[in-house]
C-alpha positions in Angstrom: 0.0 0.0 0.0 2.9 2.4 0.6 3.7 2.4 -3.2 0.0 3.3 -3.8 0.2 6.1 -1.3 3.3 7.5 -2.9 1.8 7.3 -6.3 -1.3 9.2 -5.1 1.0 11.8 -3.6 2.8 12.2 -6.9 -0.6 12.6 -8.7 -1.6 15.3 -6.2 1.7 17.1 -6.8 1.2 17.0 -10.6 -2.4 18.2 -10.2 -1.1 21.2 -8.2 1.4 22.0 -11.0 -1.3 21.9 -13.8 -2.2 25.5 -14.1 -4.3 25.3 -17.2 -6.3 22.3 -16.4 -10.0 22.5 -17.3 -12.4 22.7 -14.4 -14.2 19.5 -15.3 -10.9 17.5 -15.5 -9.7 19.1 -12.2 -12.9 18.3 -10.4 -12.9 14.7 -11.7 -9.3 14.1 -10.6 -9.8 15.8 -7.2 -12.9 13.7 -6.6 -11.1 10.5 -7.5 -8.1 11.4 -5.3 -10.4 12.1 -2.4 -12.1 8.7 -2.8 -8.7 7.0 -3.1 -7.4 8.7 0.1 -10.6 7.8 2.0 -10.2 4.2 0.9 -6.5 4.1 1.9 -7.4 5.4 5.3 -10.2 2.9 5.9 -10.5 -0.8 5.0 -9.8 -2.3 1.6 -13.5 -3.2 1.2 -14.2 0.6 1.0 -11.8 1.0 -1.9 -13.0 2.9 -5.0 -14.7 0.8 -7.6 -13.9 0.3 -11.2 -16.0 3.4 -12.1 -13.2 5.6 -10.9 -10.6 3.5 -12.8 -12.6 4.1 -16.0 -13.0 7.8 -15.2 -9.3 8.1 -14.4 -8.4 6.4 -17.7 -10.6 8.7 -19.6 -9.1 11.7 -17.9 -5.6 10.4 -18.7 -6.5 10.1 -22.4 -7.9 13.7 -22.4 -4.9 15.1 -20.6 -2.2 13.3 -22.7 -1.6 16.1 -25.2 -1.7 19.2 -22.9 -0.5 17.7 -19.6 1.6 14.6 -20.3 3.1 14.6 -16.8 -0.3 14.6 -15.2 -1.6 12.0 -17.6 1.4 9.8 -16.6 0.7 10.3 -12.9 -2.9 9.3 -13.5 -1.9 6.1 -15.3 0.6 5.4 -12.5 -2.3 5.6 -10.0 -4.4 3.3 -12.1 -1.6 0.8 -12.3 -1.0 1.0 -8.5 -4.7 0.5 -7.8 -4.7 -2.6 -10.0 -1.6 -4.0 -8.3 -3.2 -3.4 -4.9 -6.3 -5.3 -6.1 -8.5 -2.2 -5.9 
């Protein structure tokens, strides 16, 4: 889980650097990050479902051209969630 927590921190840092991120994408990523943080603080059964994984993947695709670092951080979170069985 510590790898996942570090990956989430990295995504949060990238999100903070993304000055020209659209409000819809920013809201989606912040919501997903909040859900992931809550899941990490509670039990694995409370982990975010695949709906967030799909939403995060969609956000990564949209962000790829304008924010490649942020898109990469999103994909790293998706991979970490999958490895953690979430």
